[in-house]
HTML snippet that shows the backbone in 3Dmol.js (N, CA, C, O; Angstrom):
<script src="https://3Dmol.org/build/3Dmol-min.js"></script>
<div id="view" style="width:600px;height:400px;position:relative"></div>
<script>
const pdb = `
ATOM      1  N   MET A   1     -81.408-102.868 -48.900  1.00  0.00           N
ATOM      2  CA  MET A   1     -82.314-103.577 -48.044  1.00  0.00           C
ATOM      3  C   MET A   1     -81.601-104.159 -46.832  1.00  0.00           C
ATOM      4  O   MET A   1     -82.108-104.114 -45.711  1.00  0.00           O
ATOM      5  N   GLU A   2     -80.406-104.709 -47.082  1.00  0.00           N
ATOM      6  CA  GLU A   2     -79.633-105.281 -45.988  1.00  0.00           C
ATOM      7  C   GLU A   2     -79.182-104.201 -45.022  1.00  0.00           C
ATOM      8  O   GLU A   2     -79.113-104.430 -43.814  1.00  0.00           O
ATOM      9  N   ARG A   3     -78.882-103.050 -45.542  1.00  0.00           N
ATOM     10  CA  ARG A   3     -78.456-101.926 -44.693  1.00  0.00           C
ATOM     11  C   ARG A   3     -79.614-101.472 -43.804  1.00  0.00           C
ATOM     12  O   ARG A   3     -79.402-101.126 -42.642  1.00  0.00           O
ATOM     13  N   THR A   4     -80.842-101.470 -44.345  1.00  0.00           N
ATOM     14  CA  THR A   4     -82.014-101.080 -43.580  1.00  0.00           C
ATOM     15  C   THR A   4     -82.246-102.045 -42.423  1.00  0.00           C
ATOM     16  O   THR A   4     -82.575-101.623 -41.315  1.00  0.00           O
ATOM     17  N   SER A   5     -82.076-103.327 -42.678  1.00  0.00           N
ATOM     18  CA  SER A   5     -82.233-104.328 -41.625  1.00  0.00           C
ATOM     19  C   SER A   5     -81.173-104.148 -40.552  1.00  0.00           C
ATOM     20  O   SER A   5     -81.451-104.291 -39.362  1.00  0.00           O
ATOM     21  N   LEU A   6     -79.970-103.835 -40.974  1.00  0.00           N
ATOM     22  CA  LEU A   6     -78.882-103.621 -40.028  1.00  0.00           C
ATOM     23  C   LEU A   6     -79.136-102.387 -39.168  1.00  0.00           C
ATOM     24  O   LEU A   6     -78.891-102.424 -37.962  1.00  0.00           O
ATOM     25  N   VAL A   7     -79.624-101.290 -39.762  1.00  0.00           N
ATOM     26  CA  VAL A   7     -79.935-100.070 -39.025  1.00  0.00           C
ATOM     27  C   VAL A   7     -81.110-100.320 -38.076  1.00  0.00           C
ATOM     28  O   VAL A   7     -81.093 -99.871 -36.930  1.00  0.00           O
ATOM     29  N   LEU A   8     -82.118-101.029 -38.554  1.00  0.00           N
ATOM     30  CA  LEU A   8     -83.267-101.341 -37.717  1.00  0.00           C
ATOM     31  C   LEU A   8     -82.855-102.224 -36.530  1.00  0.00           C
ATOM     32  O   LEU A   8     -83.297-101.990 -35.405  1.00  0.00           O
ATOM     33  N   GLY A   9     -82.025-103.219 -36.772  1.00  0.00           N
ATOM     34  CA  GLY A   9     -81.532-104.081 -35.695  1.00  0.00           C
ATOM     35  C   GLY A   9     -80.704-103.289 -34.697  1.00  0.00           C
ATOM     36  O   GLY A   9     -80.847-103.476 -33.489  1.00  0.00           O
ATOM     37  N   PHE A  10     -79.849-102.417 -35.181  1.00  0.00           N
ATOM     38  CA  PHE A  10     -79.040-101.577 -34.303  1.00  0.00           C
ATOM     39  C   PHE A  10     -79.935-100.658 -33.466  1.00  0.00           C
ATOM     40  O   PHE A  10     -79.707-100.482 -32.269  1.00  0.00           O
ATOM     41  N   PHE A  11     -80.957-100.074 -34.107  1.00  0.00           N
ATOM     42  CA  PHE A  11     -81.893 -99.194 -33.401  1.00  0.00           C
ATOM     43  C   PHE A  11     -82.622 -99.965 -32.301  1.00  0.00           C
ATOM     44  O   PHE A  11     -82.801 -99.446 -31.199  1.00  0.00           O
ATOM     45  N   MET A  12     -83.044-101.198 -32.591  1.00  0.00           N
ATOM     46  CA  MET A  12     -83.741-102.007 -31.590  1.00  0.00           C
ATOM     47  C   MET A  12     -82.821-102.316 -30.408  1.00  0.00           C
ATOM     48  O   MET A  12     -83.264-102.309 -29.259  1.00  0.00           O
ATOM     49  N   ILE A  13     -81.565-102.581 -30.682  1.00  0.00           N
ATOM     50  CA  ILE A  13     -80.625-102.896 -29.606  1.00  0.00           C
ATOM     51  C   ILE A  13     -80.317-101.661 -28.778  1.00  0.00           C
ATOM     52  O   ILE A  13     -80.330-101.715 -27.548  1.00  0.00           O
ATOM     53  N   VAL A  14     -80.040-100.548 -29.449  1.00  0.00           N
ATOM     54  CA  VAL A  14     -79.604 -99.338 -28.743  1.00  0.00           C
ATOM     55  C   VAL A  14     -80.772 -98.626 -28.069  1.00  0.00           C
ATOM     56  O   VAL A  14     -80.598 -98.093 -26.972  1.00  0.00           O
ATOM     57  N   VAL A  15     -81.934 -98.595 -28.670  1.00  0.00           N
ATOM     58  CA  VAL A  15     -83.062 -97.830 -28.137  1.00  0.00           C
ATOM     59  C   VAL A  15     -84.138 -98.742 -27.540  1.00  0.00           C
ATOM     60  O   VAL A  15     -84.610 -98.486 -26.433  1.00  0.00           O
ATOM     61  N   GLY A  16     -84.522 -99.774 -28.235  1.00  0.00           N
ATOM     62  CA  GLY A  16     -85.648-100.605 -27.826  1.00  0.00           C
ATOM     63  C   GLY A  16     -85.431-101.345 -26.523  1.00  0.00           C
ATOM     64  O   GLY A  16     -86.286-101.309 -25.639  1.00  0.00           O
ATOM     65  N   ILE A  17     -84.305-102.011 -26.393  1.00  0.00           N
ATOM     66  CA  ILE A  17     -84.056-102.797 -25.186  1.00  0.00           C
ATOM     67  C   ILE A  17     -83.966-101.914 -23.938  1.00  0.00           C
ATOM     68  O   ILE A  17     -84.578-102.261 -22.928  1.00  0.00           O
ATOM     69  N   PRO A  18     -83.236-100.794 -23.953  1.00  0.00           N
ATOM     70  CA  PRO A  18     -83.224 -99.951 -22.750  1.00  0.00           C
ATOM     71  C   PRO A  18     -84.606 -99.393 -22.385  1.00  0.00           C
ATOM     72  O   PRO A  18     -84.938 -99.277 -21.205  1.00  0.00           O
ATOM     73  N   VAL A  19     -85.407 -99.051 -23.397  1.00  0.00           N
ATOM     74  CA  VAL A  19     -86.750 -98.536 -23.109  1.00  0.00           C
ATOM     75  C   VAL A  19     -87.600 -99.632 -22.462  1.00  0.00           C
ATOM     76  O   VAL A  19     -88.286 -99.383 -21.471  1.00  0.00           O
ATOM     77  N   ILE A  20     -87.555-100.819 -23.012  1.00  0.00           N
ATOM     78  CA  ILE A  20     -88.326-101.935 -22.456  1.00  0.00           C
ATOM     79  C   ILE A  20     -87.849-102.253 -21.035  1.00  0.00           C
ATOM     80  O   ILE A  20     -88.673-102.467 -20.146  1.00  0.00           O
ATOM     81  N   LEU A  21     -86.559-102.286 -20.816  1.00  0.00           N
ATOM     82  CA  LEU A  21     -86.031-102.559 -19.478  1.00  0.00           C
ATOM     83  C   LEU A  21     -86.392-101.445 -18.495  1.00  0.00           C
ATOM     84  O   LEU A  21     -86.675-101.717 -17.329  1.00  0.00           O
ATOM     85  N   GLY A  22     -86.386-100.203 -18.955  1.00  0.00           N
ATOM     86  CA  GLY A  22     -86.769 -99.089 -18.080  1.00  0.00           C
ATOM     87  C   GLY A  22     -88.216 -99.176 -17.648  1.00  0.00           C
ATOM     88  O   GLY A  22     -88.533 -98.990 -16.472  1.00  0.00           O
ATOM     89  N   ILE A  23     -89.096 -99.457 -18.595  1.00  0.00           N
ATOM     90  CA  ILE A  23     -90.522 -99.590 -18.271  1.00  0.00           C
ATOM     91  C   ILE A  23     -90.733-100.799 -17.356  1.00  0.00           C
ATOM     92  O   ILE A  23     -91.494-100.733 -16.390  1.00  0.00           O
ATOM     93  N   GLY A  24     -90.051-101.902 -17.672  1.00  0.00           N
ATOM     94  CA  GLY A  24     -90.190-103.103 -16.849  1.00  0.00           C
ATOM     95  C   GLY A  24     -89.699-102.890 -15.427  1.00  0.00           C
ATOM     96  O   GLY A  24     -90.317-103.371 -14.477  1.00  0.00           O
ATOM     97  N   SER A  25     -88.593-102.173 -15.271  1.00  0.00           N
ATOM     98  CA  SER A  25     -88.084-101.948 -13.918  1.00  0.00           C
ATOM     99  C   SER A  25     -89.018-101.029 -13.122  1.00  0.00           C
ATOM    100  O   SER A  25     -89.180-101.203 -11.914  1.00  0.00           O
ATOM    101  N   ASP A  26     -89.626-100.058 -13.795  1.00  0.00           N
ATOM    102  CA  ASP A  26     -90.593 -99.189 -13.111  1.00  0.00           C
ATOM    103  C   ASP A  26     -91.818 -99.994 -12.672  1.00  0.00           C
ATOM    104  O   ASP A  26     -92.324 -99.795 -11.567  1.00  0.00           O
ATOM    105  N   MET A  27     -92.285-100.878 -13.507  1.00  0.00           N
ATOM    106  CA  MET A  27     -93.421-101.728 -13.146  1.00  0.00           C
ATOM    107  C   MET A  27     -93.053-102.628 -11.958  1.00  0.00           C
ATOM    108  O   MET A  27     -93.862-102.830 -11.052  1.00  0.00           O
ATOM    109  N   PHE A  28     -91.845-103.159 -11.969  1.00  0.00           N
ATOM    110  CA  PHE A  28     -91.396-104.024 -10.883  1.00  0.00           C
ATOM    111  C   PHE A  28     -91.314-103.248  -9.567  1.00  0.00           C
ATOM    112  O   PHE A  28     -91.704-103.766  -8.520  1.00  0.00           O
ATOM    113  N   ARG A  29     -90.815-102.021  -9.609  1.00  0.00           N
ATOM    114  CA  ARG A  29     -90.734-101.193  -8.392  1.00  0.00           C
ATOM    115  C   ARG A  29     -92.130-100.902  -7.837  1.00  0.00           C
ATOM    116  O   ARG A  29     -92.341-100.949  -6.625  1.00  0.00           O
ATOM    117  N   ARG A  30     -93.075-100.603  -8.721  1.00  0.00           N
ATOM    118  CA  ARG A  30     -94.448-100.359  -8.270  1.00  0.00           C
ATOM    119  C   ARG A  30     -95.054-101.616  -7.645  1.00  0.00           C
ATOM    120  O   ARG A  30     -95.750-101.538  -6.633  1.00  0.00           O
ATOM    121  N   TRP A  31     -94.790-102.762  -8.246  1.00  0.00           N
ATOM    122  CA  TRP A  31     -95.296-104.016  -7.713  1.00  0.00           C
ATOM    123  C   TRP A  31     -94.712-104.278  -6.326  1.00  0.00           C
ATOM    124  O   TRP A  31     -95.430-104.696  -5.418  1.00  0.00           O
ATOM    125  N   LEU A  32     -93.411-104.033  -6.162  1.00  0.00           N
ATOM    126  CA  LEU A  32     -92.778-104.218  -4.859  1.00  0.00           C
ATOM    127  C   LEU A  32     -93.364-103.277  -3.811  1.00  0.00           C
ATOM    128  O   LEU A  32     -93.595-103.681  -2.671  1.00  0.00           O
ATOM    129  N   LYS A  33     -93.602-102.024  -4.193  1.00  0.00           N
ATOM    130  CA  LYS A  33     -94.187-101.065  -3.256  1.00  0.00           C
ATOM    131  C   LYS A  33     -95.588-101.511  -2.838  1.00  0.00           C
ATOM    132  O   LYS A  33     -95.966-101.391  -1.672  1.00  0.00           O
ATOM    133  N   HIS A  34     -96.348-102.023  -3.795  1.00  0.00           N
ATOM    134  CA  HIS A  34     -97.692-102.527  -3.486  1.00  0.00           C
ATOM    135  C   HIS A  34     -97.602-103.713  -2.514  1.00  0.00           C
ATOM    136  O   HIS A  34     -98.380-103.795  -1.563  1.00  0.00           O
ATOM    137  N   LYS A  35     -96.665-104.617  -2.752  1.00  0.00           N
ATOM    138  CA  LYS A  35     -96.502-105.770  -1.870  1.00  0.00           C
ATOM    139  C   LYS A  35     -96.111-105.328  -0.455  1.00  0.00           C
ATOM    140  O   LYS A  35     -96.576-105.915   0.522  1.00  0.00           O
ATOM    141  N   GLU A  36     -95.274-104.315  -0.336  1.00  0.00           N
ATOM    142  CA  GLU A  36     -94.883-103.809   0.975  1.00  0.00           C
ATOM    143  C   GLU A  36     -96.086-103.225   1.711  1.00  0.00           C
ATOM    144  O   GLU A  36     -96.251-103.449   2.911  1.00  0.00           O
ATOM    145  N   LYS A  37     -96.921-102.481   0.999  1.00  0.00           N
ATOM    146  CA  LYS A  37     -98.125-101.920   1.622  1.00  0.00           C
ATOM    147  C   LYS A  37     -99.062-103.021   2.087  1.00  0.00           C
ATOM    148  O   LYS A  37     -99.647-102.928   3.166  1.00  0.00           O
ATOM    149  N   MET A  38     -99.206-104.061   1.279  1.00  0.00           N
ATOM    150  CA  MET A  38    -100.063-105.181   1.658  1.00  0.00           C
ATOM    151  C   MET A  38     -99.511-105.887   2.894  1.00  0.00           C
ATOM    152  O   MET A  38    -100.276-106.277   3.777  1.00  0.00           O
ATOM    153  N   ALA A  39     -98.204-106.054   2.965  1.00  0.00           N
ATOM    154  CA  ALA A  39     -97.585-106.708   4.121  1.00  0.00           C
ATOM    155  C   ALA A  39     -97.768-105.859   5.377  1.00  0.00           C
ATOM    156  O   ALA A  39     -98.021-106.398   6.454  1.00  0.00           O
ATOM    157  N   ASP A  40     -97.642-104.539   5.251  1.00  0.00           N
ATOM    158  CA  ASP A  40     -97.862-103.652   6.401  1.00  0.00           C
ATOM    159  C   ASP A  40     -99.300-103.739   6.897  1.00  0.00           C
ATOM    160  O   ASP A  40     -99.546-103.784   8.102  1.00  0.00           O
ATOM    161  N   ALA A  41    -100.238-103.763   5.970  1.00  0.00           N
ATOM    162  CA  ALA A  41    -101.644-103.858   6.360  1.00  0.00           C
ATOM    163  C   ALA A  41    -101.926-105.190   7.051  1.00  0.00           C
ATOM    164  O   ALA A  41    -102.660-105.240   8.038  1.00  0.00           O
ATOM    165  N   LEU A  42    -101.343-106.260   6.533  1.00  0.00           N
ATOM    166  CA  LEU A  42    -101.547-107.575   7.131  1.00  0.00           C
ATOM    167  C   LEU A  42    -100.937-107.650   8.524  1.00  0.00           C
ATOM    168  O   LEU A  42    -101.536-108.234   9.427  1.00  0.00           O
ATOM    169  N   SER A  43     -99.765-107.074   8.714  1.00  0.00           N
ATOM    170  CA  SER A  43     -99.138-107.111  10.041  1.00  0.00           C
ATOM    171  C   SER A  43     -99.917-106.248  11.041  1.00  0.00           C
ATOM    172  O   SER A  43     -99.980-106.585  12.223  1.00  0.00           O
ATOM    173  N   ALA A  44    -100.500-105.156  10.586  1.00  0.00           N
ATOM    174  CA  ALA A  44    -101.323-104.331  11.478  1.00  0.00           C
ATOM    175  C   ALA A  44    -102.569-105.102  11.909  1.00  0.00           C
ATOM    176  O   ALA A  44    -102.957-105.051  13.076  1.00  0.00           O
ATOM    177  N   GLN A  45    -103.191-105.808  10.983  1.00  0.00           N
ATOM    178  CA  GLN A  45    -104.364-106.616  11.327  1.00  0.00           C
ATOM    179  C   GLN A  45    -103.991-107.727  12.295  1.00  0.00           C
ATOM    180  O   GLN A  45    -104.738-108.024  13.228  1.00  0.00           O
ATOM    181  N   THR A  46    -102.845-108.333  12.074  1.00  0.00           N
ATOM    182  CA  THR A  46    -102.402-109.414  12.946  1.00  0.00           C
ATOM    183  C   THR A  46    -102.142-108.900  14.350  1.00  0.00           C
ATOM    184  O   THR A  46    -102.506-109.556  15.326  1.00  0.00           O
ATOM    185  N   ALA A  47    -101.519-107.742  14.465  1.00  0.00           N
ATOM    186  CA  ALA A  47    -101.254-107.164  15.784  1.00  0.00           C
ATOM    187  C   ALA A  47    -102.560-106.826  16.499  1.00  0.00           C
ATOM    188  O   ALA A  47    -102.679-107.034  17.706  1.00  0.00           O
ATOM    189  N   GLU A  48    -103.524-106.314  15.771  1.00  0.00           N
ATOM    190  CA  GLU A  48    -104.815-105.982  16.374  1.00  0.00           C
ATOM    191  C   GLU A  48    -105.521-107.241  16.868  1.00  0.00           C
ATOM    192  O   GLU A  48    -106.076-107.253  17.967  1.00  0.00           O
ATOM    193  N   LYS A  49    -105.503-108.294  16.062  1.00  0.00           N
ATOM    194  CA  LYS A  49    -106.120-109.557  16.480  1.00  0.00           C
ATOM    195  C   LYS A  49    -105.414-110.118  17.710  1.00  0.00           C
ATOM    196  O   LYS A  49    -106.076-110.622  18.618  1.00  0.00           O
ATOM    197  N   ALA A  50    -104.095-110.043  17.760  1.00  0.00           N
ATOM    198  CA  ALA A  50    -103.349-110.548  18.913  1.00  0.00           C
ATOM    199  C   ALA A  50    -103.734-109.789  20.178  1.00  0.00           C
ATOM    200  O   ALA A  50    -103.867-110.393  21.242  1.00  0.00           O
ATOM    201  N   ALA A  51    -103.913-108.480  20.074  1.00  0.00           N
ATOM    202  CA  ALA A  51    -104.325-107.690  21.233  1.00  0.00           C
ATOM    203  C   ALA A  51    -105.736-108.076  21.678  1.00  0.00           C
ATOM    204  O   ALA A  51    -106.009-108.155  22.876  1.00  0.00           O
ATOM    205  N   GLN A  52    -106.624-108.314  20.727  1.00  0.00           N
ATOM    206  CA  GLN A  52    -107.980-108.733  21.076  1.00  0.00           C
ATOM    207  C   GLN A  52    -107.969-110.092  21.778  1.00  0.00           C
ATOM    208  O   GLN A  52    -108.668-110.292  22.772  1.00  0.00           O
ATOM    209  N   TYR A  53    -107.171-111.018  21.254  1.00  0.00           N
ATOM    210  CA  TYR A  53    -107.082-112.340  21.881  1.00  0.00           C
ATOM    211  C   TYR A  53    -106.486-112.247  23.277  1.00  0.00           C
ATOM    212  O   TYR A  53    -106.924-112.955  24.184  1.00  0.00           O
ATOM    213  N   ALA A  54    -105.498-111.387  23.461  1.00  0.00           N
ATOM    214  CA  ALA A  54    -104.896-111.229  24.781  1.00  0.00           C
ATOM    215  C   ALA A  54    -105.909-110.677  25.781  1.00  0.00           C
ATOM    216  O   ALA A  54    -105.967-111.133  26.922  1.00  0.00           O
ATOM    217  N   ALA A  55    -106.697-109.711  25.362  1.00  0.00           N
ATOM    218  CA  ALA A  55    -107.716-109.139  26.253  1.00  0.00           C
ATOM    219  C   ALA A  55    -108.776-110.185  26.591  1.00  0.00           C
ATOM    220  O   ALA A  55    -109.220-110.283  27.735  1.00  0.00           O
ATOM    221  N   HIS A  56    -109.173-110.956  25.597  1.00  0.00           N
ATOM    222  CA  HIS A  56    -110.175-111.993  25.826  1.00  0.00           C
ATOM    223  C   HIS A  56    -109.622-113.062  26.782  1.00  0.00           C
ATOM    224  O   HIS A  56    -110.331-113.527  27.675  1.00  0.00           O
ATOM    225  N   THR A  57    -108.381-113.437  26.593  1.00  0.00           N
ATOM    226  CA  THR A  57    -107.751-114.426  27.464  1.00  0.00           C
ATOM    227  C   THR A  57    -107.676-113.916  28.895  1.00  0.00           C
ATOM    228  O   THR A  57    -107.904-114.673  29.838  1.00  0.00           O
ATOM    229  N   GLU A  58    -107.362-112.654  29.057  1.00  0.00           N
ATOM    230  CA  GLU A  58    -107.296-112.069  30.400  1.00  0.00           C
ATOM    231  C   GLU A  58    -108.659-112.129  31.087  1.00  0.00           C
ATOM    232  O   GLU A  58    -108.748-112.466  32.268  1.00  0.00           O
ATOM    233  N   ARG A  59    -109.728-111.799  30.342  1.00  0.00           N
ATOM    234  CA  ARG A  59    -111.078-111.876  30.916  1.00  0.00           C
ATOM    235  C   ARG A  59    -111.425-113.313  31.321  1.00  0.00           C
ATOM    236  O   ARG A  59    -112.004-113.546  32.382  1.00  0.00           O
ATOM    237  N   LEU A  60    -111.065-114.262  30.468  1.00  0.00           N
ATOM    238  CA  LEU A  60    -111.345-115.659  30.798  1.00  0.00           C
ATOM    239  C   LEU A  60    -110.554-116.114  32.021  1.00  0.00           C
ATOM    240  O   LEU A  60    -111.080-116.848  32.858  1.00  0.00           O
ATOM    241  N   GLU A  61    -109.310-115.691  32.132  1.00  0.00           N
ATOM    242  CA  GLU A  61    -108.497-116.047  33.298  1.00  0.00           C
ATOM    243  C   GLU A  61    -109.099-115.466  34.574  1.00  0.00           C
ATOM    244  O   GLU A  61    -109.092-116.127  35.613  1.00  0.00           O
ATOM    245  N   GLN A  62    -109.608-114.267  34.514  1.00  0.00           N
ATOM    246  CA  GLN A  62    -110.254-113.672  35.687  1.00  0.00           C
ATOM    247  C   GLN A  62    -111.488-114.478  36.092  1.00  0.00           C
ATOM    248  O   GLN A  62    -111.725-114.712  37.277  1.00  0.00           O
ATOM    249  N   ARG A  63    -112.255-114.893  35.114  1.00  0.00           N
ATOM    250  CA  ARG A  63    -113.454-115.685  35.421  1.00  0.00           C
ATOM    251  C   ARG A  63    -113.078-117.033  36.037  1.00  0.00           C
ATOM    252  O   ARG A  63    -113.734-117.499  36.969  1.00  0.00           O
ATOM    253  N   VAL A  64    -112.026-117.654  35.518  1.00  0.00           N
ATOM    254  CA  VAL A  64    -111.585-118.940  36.066  1.00  0.00           C
ATOM    255  C   VAL A  64    -111.106-118.765  37.509  1.00  0.00           C
ATOM    256  O   VAL A  64    -111.375-119.612  38.361  1.00  0.00           O
ATOM    257  N   ARG A  65    -110.399-117.666  37.782  1.00  0.00           N
ATOM    258  CA  ARG A  65    -109.961-117.407  39.160  1.00  0.00           C
ATOM    259  C   ARG A  65    -111.155-117.285  40.108  1.00  0.00           C
ATOM    260  O   ARG A  65    -111.133-117.809  41.222  1.00  0.00           O
ATOM    261  N   VAL A  66    -112.182-116.598  39.658  1.00  0.00           N
ATOM    262  CA  VAL A  66    -113.387-116.451  40.482  1.00  0.00           C
ATOM    263  C   VAL A  66    -114.035-117.809  40.708  1.00  0.00           C
ATOM    264  O   VAL A  66    -114.438-118.131  41.825  1.00  0.00           O
ATOM    265  N   LEU A  67    -114.134-118.603  39.651  1.00  0.00           N
ATOM    266  CA  LEU A  67    -114.735-119.920  39.799  1.00  0.00           C
ATOM    267  C   LEU A  67    -113.914-120.820  40.716  1.00  0.00           C
ATOM    268  O   LEU A  67    -114.476-121.579  41.506  1.00  0.00           O
ATOM    269  N   GLU A  68    -112.604-120.742  40.617  1.00  0.00           N
ATOM    270  CA  GLU A  68    -111.751-121.517  41.523  1.00  0.00           C
ATOM    271  C   GLU A  68    -111.960-121.087  42.969  1.00  0.00           C
ATOM    272  O   GLU A  68    -112.014-121.918  43.876  1.00  0.00           O
ATOM    273  N   ARG A  69    -112.077-119.791  43.168  1.00  0.00           N
ATOM    274  CA  ARG A  69    -112.294-119.290  44.530  1.00  0.00           C
ATOM    275  C   ARG A  69    -113.630-119.773  45.069  1.00  0.00           C
ATOM    276  O   ARG A  69    -113.732-120.148  46.237  1.00  0.00           O
ATOM    277  N   ILE A  70    -114.664-119.765  44.220  1.00  0.00           N
ATOM    278  CA  ILE A  70    -115.984-120.226  44.653  1.00  0.00           C
ATOM    279  C   ILE A  70    -115.943-121.724  44.950  1.00  0.00           C
ATOM    280  O   ILE A  70    -116.509-122.179  45.943  1.00  0.00           O
ATOM    281  N   ALA A  71    -115.270-122.490  44.082  1.00  0.00           N
ATOM    282  CA  ALA A  71    -115.238-123.943  44.258  1.00  0.00           C
ATOM    283  C   ALA A  71    -114.476-124.337  45.517  1.00  0.00           C
ATOM    284  O   ALA A  71    -114.795-125.354  46.134  1.00  0.00           O
ATOM    285  N   THR A  72    -113.491-123.564  45.904  1.00  0.00           N
ATOM    286  CA  THR A  72    -112.709-123.912  47.089  1.00  0.00           C
ATOM    287  C   THR A  72    -113.223-123.233  48.351  1.00  0.00           C
ATOM    288  O   THR A  72    -112.715-123.498  49.440  1.00  0.00           O
ATOM    289  N   ASP A  73    -114.216-122.369  48.225  1.00  0.00           N
ATOM    290  CA  ASP A  73    -114.776-121.672  49.386  1.00  0.00           C
ATOM    291  C   ASP A  73    -115.634-122.645  50.191  1.00  0.00           C
ATOM    292  O   ASP A  73    -116.518-123.304  49.644  1.00  0.00           O
ATOM    293  N   LYS A  74    -115.372-122.728  51.471  1.00  0.00           N
ATOM    294  CA  LYS A  74    -116.109-123.668  52.308  1.00  0.00           C
ATOM    295  C   LYS A  74    -117.091-122.951  53.221  1.00  0.00           C
ATOM    296  O   LYS A  74    -117.671-123.552  54.125  1.00  0.00           O
ATOM    297  N   GLY A  75    -117.269-121.665  52.974  1.00  0.00           N
ATOM    298  CA  GLY A  75    -118.173-120.903  53.826  1.00  0.00           C
ATOM    299  C   GLY A  75    -119.632-121.155  53.491  1.00  0.00           C
ATOM    300  O   GLY A  75    -119.942-121.782  52.478  1.00  0.00           O
ATOM    301  N   VAL A  76    -120.515-120.674  54.326  1.00  0.00           N
ATOM    302  CA  VAL A  76    -121.954-120.833  54.144  1.00  0.00           C
ATOM    303  C   VAL A  76    -122.468-119.846  53.113  1.00  0.00           C
ATOM    304  O   VAL A  76    -123.569-120.031  52.594  1.00  0.00           O
ATOM    305  N   GLU A  77    -121.717-118.814  52.799  1.00  0.00           N
ATOM    306  CA  GLU A  77    -122.181-117.740  51.925  1.00  0.00           C
ATOM    307  C   GLU A  77    -121.941-118.021  50.444  1.00  0.00           C
ATOM    308  O   GLU A  77    -121.858-117.085  49.650  1.00  0.00           O
ATOM    309  N   LEU A  78    -121.828-119.278  50.063  1.00  0.00           N
ATOM    310  CA  LEU A  78    -121.523-119.621  48.672  1.00  0.00           C
ATOM    311  C   LEU A  78    -122.603-119.127  47.718  1.00  0.00           C
ATOM    312  O   LEU A  78    -122.278-118.534  46.690  1.00  0.00           O
ATOM    313  N   SER A  79    -123.844-119.347  48.021  1.00  0.00           N
ATOM    314  CA  SER A  79    -124.908-118.902  47.115  1.00  0.00           C
ATOM    315  C   SER A  79    -124.980-117.385  47.050  1.00  0.00           C
ATOM    316  O   SER A  79    -125.269-116.821  45.995  1.00  0.00           O
ATOM    317  N   ASP A  80    -124.718-116.713  48.182  1.00  0.00           N
ATOM    318  CA  ASP A  80    -124.682-115.246  48.155  1.00  0.00           C
ATOM    319  C   ASP A  80    -123.561-114.738  47.264  1.00  0.00           C
ATOM    320  O   ASP A  80    -123.738-113.767  46.529  1.00  0.00           O
ATOM    321  N   GLU A  81    -122.412-115.392  47.326  1.00  0.00           N
ATOM    322  CA  GLU A  81    -121.271-115.003  46.488  1.00  0.00           C
ATOM    323  C   GLU A  81    -121.606-115.179  45.007  1.00  0.00           C
ATOM    324  O   GLU A  81    -121.273-114.322  44.189  1.00  0.00           O
ATOM    325  N   ILE A  82    -122.256-116.276  44.666  1.00  0.00           N
ATOM    326  CA  ILE A  82    -122.623-116.522  43.267  1.00  0.00           C
ATOM    327  C   ILE A  82    -123.588-115.444  42.783  1.00  0.00           C
ATOM    328  O   ILE A  82    -123.427-114.918  41.681  1.00  0.00           O
ATOM    329  N   GLU A  83    -124.568-115.118  43.581  1.00  0.00           N
ATOM    330  CA  GLU A  83    -125.518-114.074  43.192  1.00  0.00           C
ATOM    331  C   GLU A  83    -124.842-112.724  43.053  1.00  0.00           C
ATOM    332  O   GLU A  83    -125.148-111.957  42.139  1.00  0.00           O
ATOM    333  N   ARG A  84    -123.924-112.436  43.960  1.00  0.00           N
ATOM    334  CA  ARG A  84    -123.201-111.173  43.895  1.00  0.00           C
ATOM    335  C   ARG A  84    -122.353-111.104  42.623  1.00  0.00           C
ATOM    336  O   ARG A  84    -122.257-110.045  42.002  1.00  0.00           O
ATOM    337  N   LEU A  85    -121.745-112.211  42.235  1.00  0.00           N
ATOM    338  CA  LEU A  85    -120.948-112.242  40.999  1.00  0.00           C
ATOM    339  C   LEU A  85    -121.832-112.089  39.763  1.00  0.00           C
ATOM    340  O   LEU A  85    -121.424-111.472  38.779  1.00  0.00           O
ATOM    341  N   ARG A  86    -123.008-112.635  39.811  1.00  0.00           N
ATOM    342  CA  ARG A  86    -123.925-112.457  38.678  1.00  0.00           C
ATOM    343  C   ARG A  86    -124.286-110.984  38.499  1.00  0.00           C
ATOM    344  O   ARG A  86    -124.404-110.492  37.377  1.00  0.00           O
ATOM    345  N   ASP A  87    -124.455-110.312  39.592  1.00  0.00           N
ATOM    346  CA  ASP A  87    -124.784-108.886  39.530  1.00  0.00           C
ATOM    347  C   ASP A  87    -123.614-108.047  39.048  1.00  0.00           C
ATOM    348  O   ASP A  87    -123.820-107.006  38.423  1.00  0.00           O
ATOM    349  N   ASP A  88    -122.373-108.484  39.330  1.00  0.00           N
ATOM    350  CA  ASP A  88    -121.167-107.725  38.950  1.00  0.00           C
ATOM    351  C   ASP A  88    -120.705-108.030  37.534  1.00  0.00           C
ATOM    352  O   ASP A  88    -119.790-107.376  37.033  1.00  0.00           O
ATOM    353  N   ARG A  89    -121.305-108.988  36.894  1.00  0.00           N
ATOM    354  CA  ARG A  89    -120.849-109.412  35.575  1.00  0.00           C
ATOM    355  C   ARG A  89    -121.058-108.288  34.559  1.00  0.00           C
ATOM    356  O   ARG A  89    -122.149-107.725  34.474  1.00  0.00           O
ATOM    357  N   PRO A  90    -119.998-107.955  33.774  1.00  0.00           N
ATOM    358  CA  PRO A  90    -120.149-106.885  32.761  1.00  0.00           C
ATOM    359  C   PRO A  90    -121.024-107.357  31.615  1.00  0.00           C
ATOM    360  O   PRO A  90    -120.992-108.527  31.236  1.00  0.00           O
ATOM    361  N   VAL A  91    -121.789-106.457  31.078  1.00  0.00           N
ATOM    362  CA  VAL A  91    -122.664-106.748  29.954  1.00  0.00           C
ATOM    363  C   VAL A  91    -121.894-106.513  28.677  1.00  0.00           C
ATOM    364  O   VAL A  91    -121.346-105.428  28.483  1.00  0.00           O
ATOM    365  N   ASN A  92    -121.836-107.510  27.790  1.00  0.00           N
ATOM    366  CA  ASN A  92    -121.081-107.379  26.526  1.00  0.00           C
ATOM    367  C   ASN A  92    -121.945-106.892  25.424  1.00  0.00           C
ATOM    368  O   ASN A  92    -121.476-106.725  24.298  1.00  0.00           O
TER     369      ASN A  92
END
`;
const viewer = $3Dmol.createViewer("view");
viewer.addModel(pdb, "pdb");
viewer.setStyle({}, {cartoon: {color: "spectrum"}});
viewer.zoomTo();
viewer.render();
</script>
């Protein structure tokens, strides 16, 4: 009986632990690969949002420039300029 326990313990050490570690390391590698894919997807979304914000900021800056020009214009054609800008405004 004692010999059987010794053989079983030896078998668990020699075979069981390496098998468990092999399966565990494969699971860990898959988890890491999944995390890398998630990080890539998140960075792509972030870059896309940054580009959208930059484009929106550029449009707002253009509008502010036009408003500054209108506010500082001392000519008589101010109302004509405002109407002309309303007609040129892009439809979103």
